[in-house]
C-alpha positions in Angstrom: 4.9 -0.6 25.2 3.3 -1.6 22.0 2.4 -6.1 21.2 4.2 -7.3 18.3 1.6 -8.7 16.1 3.8 -10.1 13.3 7.2 -11.0 13.2 9.3 -12.2 10.4 13.0 -13.4 11.3 15.3 -14.6 8.0 12.5 -15.7 5.8 14.1 -17.4 2.5 12.0 -18.7 0.5 13.5 -21.0 -3.0 12.0 -21.9 -6.1 14.7 -24.1 -8.1 17.3 -21.3 -8.9 15.2 -18.3 -7.9 15.2 -16.5 -4.3 12.1 -15.3 -4.1 12.7 -14.3 -0.1 16.0 -13.6 1.0 16.5 -13.1 4.8 13.4 -11.0 5.3 12.6 -9.4 8.5 9.7 -7.2 9.1 7.7 -7.0 12.5 4.3 -5.1 13.1 3.3 -3.3 16.4 -0.5 -3.7 17.4 -2.1 -1.0 16.2 -0.3 0.0 12.9 -1.3 0.1 9.2 1.3 -1.2 8.0 2.0 -0.4 4.2 3.8 -3.2 2.2 4.5 -1.9 -1.4 7.4 -3.2 -4.1 7.2 -4.2 -7.5 6.1 -7.0 -9.3 8.1 -10.0 -8.1 9.6 -8.4 -5.3 8.2 -10.9 -3.0 5.4 -9.6 -1.6 2.5 -12.1 -2.4 5.2 -15.0 -1.6 5.6 -13.0 2.1 1.7 -12.9 2.2 1.7 -16.5 1.4 4.5 -17.9 4.0 2.6 -15.4 6.6 -0.7 -17.1 5.9 1.1 -21.1 5.9 -0.2 -21.2 2.5 3.6 -21.7 1.6 6.6 -23.5 3.4 9.7 -21.7 3.2 13.4 -22.6 3.4 14.5 -20.8 6.3 13.5 -18.6 8.6 10.5 -18.3 11.2 7.4 -16.6 11.1 5.1 -15.5 14.7 1.9 -14.2 14.7 0.3 -13.1 18.1 3.3 -14.3 19.7 3.2 -17.7 18.4 4.6 -19.8 16.1 2.3 -19.7 13.1 1.8 -23.4 11.1 -0.7 -24.8 8.4 -3.0 -26.4 11.4 -2.6 -23.3 13.7 -6.3 -22.8 13.7 -6.1 -20.9 16.9 -4.3 -18.0 15.1 -5.6 -18.3 12.2 -9.4 -17.5 14.0 -8.1 -14.0 14.3 -7.1 -13.2 10.9 -8.9 -11.8 7.9 -7.7 -12.1 4.6 -8.6 -9.9 1.7 -7.0 -11.1 -1.5 -6.7 -9.0 -4.8 -8.7 -12.1 -6.2 -12.2 -12.2 -5.4 -13.5 -15.7 -4.3 -17.1 -15.9 -3.3 -19.5 -18.2 -4.1 -21.4 -17.3 -7.3 -24.5 -19.4 -6.2 -25.1 -18.0 -2.9 -26.9 -14.4 -2.2 -24.8 -11.5 -0.6 -26.2 -12.1 2.6 -25.3 -16.1 2.8 -22.4 -15.6 1.4 -20.7 -13.2 4.6 -22.9 -15.5 6.7 -20.8 -18.7 5.3 -17.5 -17.2 5.3 -18.1 -16.0 9.0 -19.4 -19.4 9.8 -15.9 -20.7 9.5 -15.0 -19.1 12.6 -17.8 -18.1 14.4 -20.1 -21.2 15.4 -22.7 -19.9 17.6 -25.6 -18.9 16.1 -27.0 -15.8 17.8 -23.6 -14.1 17.6 -22.8 -15.1 14.1 -26.1 -13.3 13.2 -25.1 -9.7 14.7 -21.3 -10.5 13.3 -22.7 -10.5 9.8 -25.4 -7.8 10.5 -22.5 -5.9 11.8 -20.5 -6.8 8.6 -22.9 -5.9 6.0 -23.7 -2.4 7.3 -20.0 -1.8 7.6 -19.1 -2.0 3.9 -23.1 -0.5 3.1 -24.7 -3.3 1.5 -27.7 -3.2 3.1 -29.8 -2.9 0.0 -28.4 -5.6 -1.9 -28.8 -8.8 0.5 -30.7 -11.1 -1.8 -28.6 -10.1 -4.8 -26.2 -12.7 -6.6 -22.5 -11.7 -6.5 -22.6 -11.4 -10.7 -25.4 -9.1 -10.4 -23.2 -6.4 -8.2 -21.2 -3.6 -9.8 -17.3 -4.1 -9.8 -17.4 -1.7 -6.2 -20.0 -3.4 -4.7 -18.3 -7.0 -5.1 -15.4 -5.8 -4.0 -17.2 -4.3 -0.6 -18.9 -8.1 -0.2 -15.1 -9.6 -0.3 -14.1 -7.3 2.5 -17.4 -8.1 4.2 -16.4 -11.9 3.8 -12.7 -11.3 5.3 -13.8 -9.1 8.1 -16.9 -10.4 9.1 -15.1 -13.0 12.4 -13.8 -9.3 13.6 -10.0 -10.9 13.5 -7.5 -8.9 15.3 -5.4 -8.9 12.0 -6.6 -7.9 8.8 -4.6 -8.6 5.4 -5.6 -6.2 2.2 -3.9 -7.5 -1.0 -5.5 -4.6 -3.3 -8.6 -4.2 -2.2 -9.4 -1.2 -4.4 -8.1 -2.7 -7.6 -10.7 -1.8 -10.7 -13.5 0.0 -8.3 -14.9 3.4 -9.2 -14.1 6.3 -6.8 -17.4 6.2 -4.9 -16.4 2.9 -3.6 -12.3 3.2 -3.5 -13.1 6.0 -0.8 -15.7 4.0 1.1 -13.6 1.1 1.1 -10.4 3.6 2.3 -12.8 5.0 5.2 -13.9 1.5 6.4 -10.2 0.4 6.2 -9.3 3.2 9.1 -12.2 2.2 10.6 -12.0 -1.0 11.4 -8.0 -0.2 12.2 -10.2 2.4 14.7 -11.4 -0.4 16.3 -8.4 -1.8 17.1 -7.7 -4.5 14.4 -4.0 -4.6 13.1 -3.8 -3.9 9.5 -1.3 -5.6 6.4 -2.2 -3.4 3.0 -0.5 -4.3 -0.3 -1.5 -1.5 -2.7 -0.4 0.0 -6.2 -2.0 3.4 -5.5 0.7 5.3 -3.5 -1.9 8.6 -2.7 -3.7 5.2 -0.7 -0.5 4.3 0.9 0.2 7.7 1.7 -3.3 8.5 3.3 -4.2 5.2 5.6 -0.6 3.7 6.6 1.1 4.4 9.5 4.5 2.7 8.1 5.7 1.0 4.8 8.2 -1.4 4.0 9.6 -1.5 0.3 11.0 -4.6 -0.7 12.8 -5.5 -4.2 14.2 -8.6 -5.4 13.1 -10.5 -2.1 14.5 -8.3 0.2 13.2 -5.4 2.7 15.3 -2.0 1.0 13.5 0.8 3.5 11.2 0.9 6.2 10.1 3.7 8.1 7.1 6.2 8.3 5.9 8.3 5.2 8.4 10.9 6.3 11.1 9.2 7.6 11.2 7.8 4.1 11.1 10.5 2.6 14.0 12.0 4.6 16.0 9.2 3.1 16.0 10.7 -0.5 18.0 12.9 -2.6 14.8 15.1 -3.6 13.5 17.3 -1.7 11.6 19.6 -3.5 10.2 19.8 -7.4 9.7 22.9 -8.8 8.3 23.0 -12.6 8.0 26.2 -14.6 5.7 26.4 -17.4 8.0 28.2 -20.1 7.9 28.3 -24.0 11.6 29.5 -24.9 14.5 28.7 -22.7 17.9 29.3 -24.0 20.4 26.0 -23.0 22.7 29.0 -21.2 19.6 29.9 -18.9 18.6 25.7 -18.1 22.7 25.5 -17.3 22.8 28.2 -14.7 19.9 27.2 -13.7 21.2 24.0 -13.2 24.1 25.2 -11.6 22.1 26.8 -8.4 22.9 25.5 -4.9 21.1 22.8 -3.9 19.8 22.2 -7.4 21.4 18.9 -8.9 18.7 18.5 -12.0 17.0 21.0 -14.9 15.8 19.2 -17.3 13.7 21.7 -19.9 10.8 19.8 -22.5 10.0 22.9 -24.9 7.2 23.7 -22.8 8.1 22.9 -19.3 11.4 23.4 -17.0 11.5 20.9 -14.2 14.0 21.7 -11.8 14.5 18.9 -8.9 16.2 20.3 -5.5 18.6 18.5 -2.4 17.9 20.7 0.4 17.8 24.3 0.8 15.0 26.6 1.9 15.0 29.5 -0.8 15.0 27.8 -4.0 12.0 29.1 -5.9 13.3 32.5 -5.4 16.8 31.8 -6.8 15.3 30.1 -9.7 12.8 32.7 -10.6 15.6 35.5 -9.9 17.5 33.8 -12.9 14.7 33.7 -15.3 13.8 37.5 -14.6 17.8 38.5 -14.9 17.7 36.6 -17.8 14.4 39.0 -19.2 12.2 35.6 -19.9 8.4 35.4 -19.2 6.9 32.1 -17.8 3.3 30.9 -16.9 2.8 28.7 -14.0 4.9 28.1 -11.7 4.6 25.0 -9.1 6.7 23.4 -6.2 6.1 19.8 -5.1 7.4 18.2 -1.7 8.8 14.8 -2.5 5.8 12.0 -2.4 5.8 8.0 -1.8 6.4 7.4 -5.5 9.3 9.8 -5.7 11.0 7.4 -2.9 10.3 4.5 -4.3 11.2 5.3 -8.4 14.3 6.6 -6.3 15.3 3.8 -3.9 14.0 0.4 -6.2 14.7 2.8 -9.9 11.9 1.7 -11.5 7.6 2.4 -11.2 5.7 0.1 -9.0 4.1 -1.6 -11.6 7.5 -2.3 -13.7 8.0 -6.0 -14.0 11.2 -7.9 -13.3 13.7 -8.2 -16.2 
């Protein structure tokens, strides 16, 4: 039976009239890479801050590793690693000394700490930059330093908040591969990101928040099965009479057929032969067309349908 690493029940956090968290429930099992998604203002950061006891809350309970979390629960905090979006390292210290300092907050034995720091350096690929000061690092290397500082003490639970923001593709791939390796080595991960493709790639289960509530939860495949759109067919076509567009829109399983003057986009809900039927309509009307491609729903489609907004949209 899987152990529960994080259990949040009925969490309520108010700021005067604003309800930032509205009876939130979350349960994260050992070994998961748990994606926490939501538009700006949805409550993700508040949830993480409450989880870490950086914020007090009005109602509810938080347990980590089966024990009640509190500001003084240092035995619990010892096993948590945090990598926040805003990088916080000491500019006057070298790469090595930064990692050593943060590791030393949890590991007092010098020999063990030395080994842990070396492991972290190797893990993020900073061997050639040990004497560099942070300001000399590129954005991607700076982010890797931040990760090394957060995971050097080998925590059981790692919280990563937007770890790949503003980094180059090579560093992004290195970071994602590192997260998957941390998970294979036994760490449970809580992961927030605005990059849906990353979440699809690495997260085993996902919760979507909006207005302080959890509005959906499941694996990426489970979430995709909850939405109306099951297939999107896009056809490049330079001329499309309105009557043909309407005929396409009336086909079985089609709920939307939109034409922008260059592309016909047809969205379907269910059905196995949607593309064939659409092409038959065009051929019957003797219309020529260019490229045709069909897409299954993405996590972004799920997000848009259940929240009604793009991931970076702000609350009104």
